[in-house]
C-alpha positions in Angstrom: 0.0 0.0 0.0 1.4 3.4 -1.0 2.3 5.9 1.7 1.8 8.8 -0.8 -1.0 11.2 -0.3 -2.5 10.5 -3.7 -5.8 12.4 -3.9 -7.6 14.3 -6.6 -6.6 17.5 -4.7 -3.0 16.6 -4.6 -3.1 15.7 -8.4 -4.6 19.1 -9.2 -2.0 20.8 -7.0 0.8 19.0 -8.8 -0.6 19.8 -12.3 -1.0 23.4 -11.2 2.8 23.6 -11.7 2.5 22.5 -15.4 2.4 25.5 -17.7 0.8 25.3 -21.1 3.8 26.3 -23.3 1.9 28.7 -25.6 -0.7 30.2 -23.3 1.7 30.6 -20.4 -0.8 29.6 -17.8 -1.1 26.4 -15.8 -3.3 23.5 -17.0 -5.6 23.6 -14.0 -6.3 27.3 -14.3 -7.0 26.8 -18.0 -9.5 24.0 -17.0 -7.6 21.5 -19.2 -7.5 18.7 -16.7 -10.4 16.3 -16.7 -11.5 12.9 -15.5 -9.0 12.2 -12.7 -9.1 8.5 -11.7 -7.0 7.1 -8.8 -5.7 3.6 -8.3 -3.1 1.9 -6.1 0.1 3.9 -6.8 -1.6 5.0 -10.1 -3.3 8.0 -11.4 -5.1 8.5 -14.7 -6.4 11.8 -16.1 -7.2 13.6 -19.4 -5.6 16.7 -20.6 -7.9 18.6 -23.2 -5.7 20.4 -25.6 -6.9 23.4 -27.7 -6.1 21.6 -31.0 -5.4 18.0 -32.0 -2.6 19.3 -34.1 -0.7 20.6 -31.1 3.0 20.2 -31.8 3.9 20.3 -28.1 1.6 17.4 -26.9 4.4 15.1 -25.9 6.1 17.9 -24.0 2.9 18.5 -22.1 2.5 14.8 -21.4 6.1 14.6 -20.0 5.6 17.7 -17.9 2.5 16.2 -16.4 4.3 13.0 -15.5 7.3 14.9 -14.1 4.9 17.0 -11.9 3.2 14.0 -10.4 6.6 12.4 -9.6 8.0 15.6 -8.2 5.1 16.8 -6.0 3.5 13.5 -5.0 5.8 10.6 -5.4 8.4 9.2 -7.8 7.0 5.7 -8.0 3.4 6.5 -9.0 2.3 5.3 -12.4 1.0 8.2 -14.4 -1.4 7.6 -17.4 -2.1 10.8 -19.4 -4.8 10.7 -22.0 -4.5 13.6 -24.5 -7.6 14.8 -26.3 -8.6 18.1 -27.9 -11.4 20.5 -28.0 -10.5 23.1 -30.6 -10.8 26.6 -29.2 -12.9 29.3 -30.8 -14.1 32.9 -30.3 -17.2 32.3 -32.5 -20.3 31.7 -30.4 -24.0 31.9 -31.5 -22.8 33.1 -35.0 -25.6 33.7 -37.4 -23.5 32.6 -40.4 -21.6 29.3 -40.3 -22.7 28.6 -36.7 -21.0 25.2 -36.5 -17.6 26.5 -37.7 -15.1 27.3 -34.9 -12.4 29.0 -36.9 -12.4 30.7 -40.3 -8.9 31.1 -41.7 -8.1 33.3 -44.8 -5.2 31.9 -46.9 -4.0 34.9 -49.0 -1.2 36.1 -51.1 -0.5 39.3 -52.9 0.7 37.6 -56.1 -0.6 34.7 -58.2 1.5 31.7 -58.9 3.0 31.3 -55.4 1.3 28.0 -54.8 -1.4 29.3 -52.4 -4.0 26.7 -53.4 -1.4 23.9 -53.1 -0.6 25.2 -49.6 -4.3 25.4 -48.7 -5.0 21.9 -49.8 -2.2 20.4 -48.0 -2.7 22.3 -44.8 -6.4 21.2 -44.8 -5.5 17.5 -45.2 -2.7 17.7 -42.6 -5.1 19.3 -40.1 -7.7 16.5 -40.9 -5.0 13.8 -40.4 -4.3 15.3 -36.9 -7.9 14.6 -36.0 -9.6 18.0 -36.8 -12.8 18.6 -38.8 -11.8 20.7 -41.8 -13.4 22.4 -44.8 -12.2 24.6 -47.7 -14.0 27.3 -49.6 -12.4 28.0 -52.9 -13.0 31.8 -53.1 -11.0 32.2 -56.3 -14.2 32.5 -58.4 -12.5 33.2 -61.7 -9.7 30.6 -61.3 -10.8 27.8 -59.1 -8.0 25.2 -58.4 -9.4 23.2 -55.5 -11.4 20.7 -57.6 -8.2 19.8 -59.5 -6.1 19.6 -56.3 -8.5 17.1 -54.8 -9.3 15.1 -57.9 -12.9 16.2 -57.9 -13.3 18.0 -61.2 -16.2 15.7 -62.3 -18.1 15.9 -59.0 -21.1 18.0 -58.3 -22.6 18.9 -54.9 -26.0 17.5 -54.0 -28.8 19.7 -52.7 -30.6 18.7 -49.5 -33.1 20.3 -47.1 -31.9 21.6 -43.7 -34.6 23.1 -41.5 -36.8 23.5 -44.5 -34.2 25.3 -46.6 -32.4 23.9 -49.7 -28.7 23.7 -49.0 -25.7 22.6 -51.0 -23.9 19.6 -49.6 -20.1 20.0 -49.7 -18.0 17.6 -51.7 -15.8 15.5 -49.4 -12.4 14.2 -50.4 -9.6 12.9 -48.2 -11.7 13.8 -45.2 -12.0 17.5 -46.1 -15.3 19.2 -47.0 -15.0 21.3 -50.2 -17.0 24.0 -52.0 -15.9 25.7 -55.2 -17.5 27.4 -58.2 -15.6 24.7 -60.1 -18.2 22.1 -58.9 -21.1 24.2 -60.2 -19.9 25.2 -63.7 -18.5 23.2 -66.7 -14.8 22.9 -66.1 -13.8 24.3 -69.5 -16.1 27.4 -69.2 -14.7 30.8 -68.3 -16.5 32.6 -65.5 -17.2 36.1 -67.0 -18.9 37.9 -64.1 -18.6 41.4 -62.6 -17.4 41.7 -59.0 -20.8 41.8 -57.4 -21.8 38.4 -59.0 -18.6 36.8 -57.7 -19.2 38.2 -54.3 -22.7 36.9 -54.2 -21.4 33.4 -55.1 -19.0 33.6 -52.1 -21.9 34.6 -49.8 -23.8 31.5 -51.0 -20.9 29.3 -50.2 -21.2 30.6 -46.6 -24.9 30.8 -46.1 -26.4 28.2 -48.4 -23.9 25.3 -47.9 -24.4 22.8 -45.1 -21.0 22.8 -43.5 -22.1 21.2 -40.3 -19.5 21.1 -37.4 -16.0 22.2 -38.4 -12.9 23.0 -36.4 -11.2 24.9 -39.2 -12.7 26.4 -42.5 -9.9 27.5 -44.8 -10.7 30.2 -47.4 -8.5 29.9 -50.5 -8.6 33.6 -51.6 -7.7 34.9 -55.1 -4.4 36.8 -55.5 -4.3 40.5 -54.7 -6.8 42.6 -52.7 -10.3 42.6 -54.3 -14.0 42.6 -53.9 -13.8 39.0 -52.7 -11.5 39.9 -49.8 -13.9 42.7 -48.7 -16.9 40.3 -49.1 -15.1 37.8 -46.9 -14.4 40.2 -44.0 -17.8 41.8 -44.3 -19.8 38.5 -44.3 -18.1 36.5 -41.5 -15.7 37.3 -38.6 -12.4 35.9 -39.8 -10.3 34.2 -37.0 -7.0 35.1 -38.8 -5.1 35.2 -42.0 -2.1 33.3 -43.4 0.1 35.0 -46.0 1.7 32.7 -48.6 4.8 33.9 -50.5 7.9 32.7 -52.3 11.3 34.1 -51.3 11.8 36.3 -54.3 11.6 40.1 -54.1 8.6 40.6 -56.5 6.5 38.1 -54.5 7.5 39.7 -51.2 6.5 43.1 -52.5 3.0 41.9 -53.3 2.7 39.8 -50.2 3.5 42.8 -48.1 0.5 44.6 -49.6 -1.7 41.5 -49.0 -0.6 41.4 -45.4 -1.0 45.1 -44.9 -4.6 44.9 -46.0 -5.6 42.7 -43.1 -3.8 45.1 -40.8 -5.8 48.1 -41.9 -7.8 49.6 -38.9 -11.2 49.2 -40.6 -10.5 45.5 -41.3 -8.3 44.5 -38.4 -8.0 40.7 -39.0 -5.1 39.1 -37.0 -2.3 37.8 -39.2 -1.4 34.4 -37.9 1.8 34.0 -39.8 3.7 33.6 -43.1 4.3 30.4 -45.1 7.2 30.5 -47.5 6.5 28.2 -50.5 9.1 27.1 -53.0 11.7 28.0 -50.3 14.4 25.9 -51.8 14.7 23.2 -54.5 15.6 19.6 -53.3 16.2 17.1 -56.1 14.8 13.6 -55.5 18.2 12.0 -56.0 19.8 14.5 -53.5 17.3 14.7 -50.6 19.7 16.5 -48.3 20.6 19.2 -50.8 19.0 22.6 -50.9 19.2 25.0 -53.9 17.8 28.5 -53.3 16.4 29.2 -56.8 14.1 32.0 -55.8 16.3 33.5 -53.2 16.8 32.8 -49.6 15.1 33.9 -46.4 12.5 36.2 -48.0 9.6 34.6 -45.9 11.5 35.2 -42.7 12.2 38.8 -43.7 8.5 39.4 -44.3 7.6 37.7 -41.0 10.1 39.8 -39.1 9.0 43.0 -40.7 5.4 42.6 -39.5 6.4 40.8 -36.2 4.5 37.6 -37.1 5.7 33.9 -37.0 7.1 32.1 -40.0 4.8 29.1 -39.9 6.8 27.0 -42.4 9.0 26.7 -45.4 7.8 24.4 -48.1 10.4 23.0 -50.6 10.2 23.1 -54.3 9.9 19.4 -55.0 8.6 17.7 -58.2 6.4 15.3 -56.2 4.3 18.3 -54.8 3.5 19.4 -58.3 2.7 15.9 -59.5 0.5 15.2 -56.5 -1.5 18.4 -57.2 -1.9 17.5 -60.9 -3.0 13.9 -59.9 -5.6 15.3 -57.5 -4.1 13.8 -54.3 -2.4 16.3 -51.9 1.1 15.2 -51.3 0.6 15.3 -47.5 -1.3 12.1 -47.9 2.0 10.4 -48.5 4.6 9.7 -45.9 7.6 11.4 -47.5 9.5 13.1 -44.7 10.6 16.1 -46.8 7.2 17.1 -48.3 4.6 15.6 -45.9 6.8 16.7 -43.0 7.0 20.3 -44.2 3.2 20.6 -44.6 2.5 18.8 -41.3 4.9 21.1 -39.4 3.2 24.2 -41.0 -0.2 22.9 -40.1 0.8 22.3 -36.5 2.3 25.8 -36.3 -0.9 27.3 -37.7 -3.1 25.4 -35.3 -0.8 26.6 -32.5 -1.1 30.2 -33.5 -4.9 29.9 -33.8 -5.0 28.6 -30.2 -2.9 31.5 -29.0 -4.9 34.0 -30.9 -8.2 32.7 -29.4 -6.8 32.8 -25.9 -5.2 36.3 -26.1 -7.2 38.4 -28.5 -10.8 39.6 -28.7 -13.1 37.9 -31.1 -13.0 39.3 -34.7 -16.2 41.0 -35.8 -17.5 41.3 -39.4 -16.1 44.5 -41.0 -18.3 47.4 -41.8 -16.9 49.2 -44.8 -17.9 52.8 -44.9 -18.1 54.0 -48.5 -17.2 57.6 -49.3 
C-alpha cells in the first residue's frame, strides 16, 4: 500500500505547476485537466488540448508525469490521456454557426502555390484529428477541384430546416466547395465583381458545412471585392500569407498582409508560409538550392512581427500530386509531408494562442465615401 497522499486535490495541486507552453498559464487554471481516476500507486487523467494538431503534446505529457513524480511521489504510475477541443471565439454566430475558426489563406501575387498550400494544410489538419473544410474563393480561377481530384463531381442539394442547402464535396476527409463544382470545367467565369461576391456569400450561407474546427478560405491573388466580401460577411479568425522568397513576390505579399492590418479590417495575421523556399532534387534529398532567393519569408515575418509558420520546398512530387488530385501530405515522405505537417501544427498553435489572447473578430463594416 502506498504511503503517498494520492488524492484528486494533490493531483490538481501538482498539475497546477505545469504550464501550457503557448498560453503561459497552468493546465488547472485553464481548465484543461479532466476525469481524474485514482488507483493503487496509479493516477489516470485527461488533458484537453486546444487543438489535435498541437506540436507540443508530448512535451505537455512529459511535464504532467514529471509534476506528479516531483510533487506527489516518484513511483506513481501516471497515465495521461490527451484529447482536444478546438478553441474558438465564434459563439452563436448567425452565419456558419457550427464552424469554430475561419482562416483566410491569402497572397499578394498569383503563382506562389497558395492553393497547393491550402489543400495540404487542410489534409494535414484533418489527419491530426480535426474537422476541416475549404471554400475556394477564387471564383475566376478555381483550383481546389483539381487539387482534390474532384473535377467531375457536383454537390448534392438537401433540405436543412426547410431550406435547400448545397452539400459540400468530401475528399480525403476534407469538405470542399468551389464554383468549379457548379460550372462546366472548361467554361470561363465572366462575371462582374458583385456576382462573384454573391457566389461567395452563397458558399457561406447556403452550404451545409455542419460542425468544423477549421474552415480555410482559399482567396484569389491581390486585394479585391472577394476579400472585402469575406471580412464583411463573417468574422475571420485570422489570415495566413503565402509567398515565395523572391523580391517581386514579397512586395505583393506585403500589400496583402497590410490589407488585413488596416484599422477598418483588423484581422489578426497568424503568420507567413514561404512556399518554394528551396529546391531539393529527389536524388539529393539532403541538398538545398535557393532558386528564388533565400530567407524572404523570414524577412516578411520579421518586418510585421508575425511567425514564419513553415518553409515548403520546391519538389517535383508536390506538383505531381496536385496534378494527380491527391495532396502530397497524404504520402509519408519526410521532406514534403513533414514540411506541410509542421506548417499545419504551427498554424493550429497560432490559432489557439490568438483565441486565448485576442478579442473575437467582428465582421467588417466598410464605410463607402
